[in-house]
C-alpha positions in Angstrom: 84.7 111.6 95.8 81.7 110.7 93.7 80.3 113.2 91.1 76.7 112.4 89.7 73.1 113.4 89.0 70.8 110.5 89.4 70.5 109.0 85.7 73.3 111.0 84.4 76.8 109.8 83.4 79.7 110.1 86.3 83.2 109.2 87.3 84.2 108.6 90.6 87.5 108.0 92.8 87.3 105.6 95.6 89.6 104.0 98.1 92.2 106.8 98.1 94.8 105.7 100.3 98.5 106.4 101.6 100.0 103.4 102.7 103.5 103.2 104.6 105.8 100.6 103.7 109.2 99.5 105.0 110.8 101.3 102.1 108.8 104.2 101.4 104.8 104.9 100.7 102.3 103.9 98.2 99.8 106.3 96.9 96.6 104.4 95.7 93.3 104.9 94.5 90.4 103.6 92.1 89.1 105.5 89.1 85.6 104.1 88.5 84.0 104.9 85.0 80.1 105.2 84.9 80.3 107.6 82.0 78.4 105.5 79.5 81.5 105.1 77.2 85.2 104.3 77.5 86.7 107.3 79.0 90.6 108.8 79.1 91.6 110.2 82.7 94.9 112.1 83.1 96.8 111.6 86.6 99.5 114.3 87.4 101.7 113.7 90.2 104.3 115.8 91.6 107.0 114.9 94.1 108.8 117.7 95.4 108.0 119.6 92.1 109.3 116.9 89.9 106.1 116.2 87.7 105.0 112.8 86.2 101.7 112.1 84.0 99.8 109.2 83.2 96.9 108.9 80.7 94.8 105.9 80.9 91.5 104.7 79.2 89.0 103.2 81.4 86.3 101.1 80.0 82.7 101.8 80.7 81.8 100.4 84.1 85.2 99.3 84.6 87.9 100.3 87.6 91.4 101.4 86.9 93.7 101.1 90.2 96.6 103.8 90.1 99.5 102.8 92.3 102.6 105.0 92.6 105.4 104.1 94.9 107.5 106.9 96.6 110.9 106.1 97.7 112.5 108.4 100.5 115.3 109.4 98.4 113.0 110.8 95.9 112.1 113.4 98.7 113.5 116.8 99.6 110.5 118.7 101.1 108.3 115.7 101.2 105.4 117.4 99.4 103.2 115.2 97.1 100.2 116.0 95.3 98.1 114.5 92.9 95.5 115.7 90.5 92.9 113.6 88.3 91.2 114.9 85.3 88.5 113.5 83.1 88.9 113.7 79.2 90.6 117.2 78.4 88.9 118.8 81.4 90.2 121.5 83.2 88.2 121.0 86.7 90.1 118.1 88.8 87.8 115.0 89.3 90.0 114.6 92.5 93.2 116.4 93.9 95.2 115.8 97.3 98.6 116.8 99.0 100.6 114.8 101.2 103.6 115.9 103.2 105.8 112.8 103.8 108.9 112.9 106.0 111.9 111.6 104.9 113.5 111.3 108.5 111.1 108.3 109.2 113.3 106.1 107.3 117.0 107.5 108.1 118.8 104.9 110.1 121.8 105.7 112.2 
């Protein structure tokens, strides 16, 4: 998602993807900073209600690639959500929810 007005500062999330691997999943996306200054971003991720938070500073005109590995043993219901905030904002820059199936990795 791109939030911008021509000539104004903005941030954007690009290349959001959920990748299935042989031993789980990977959530990956880029945060691109066009704010005109170094900017802090907070990434909140919840895997079946278990939260984790990461705050990163992205230099002006640079990109930060976020990668989260999710092992099937981390799942009960399989709900994974993420929300990205800029600075101390209360309106998400980006958010998403994935419903993952642990059973895809159960072998008999």
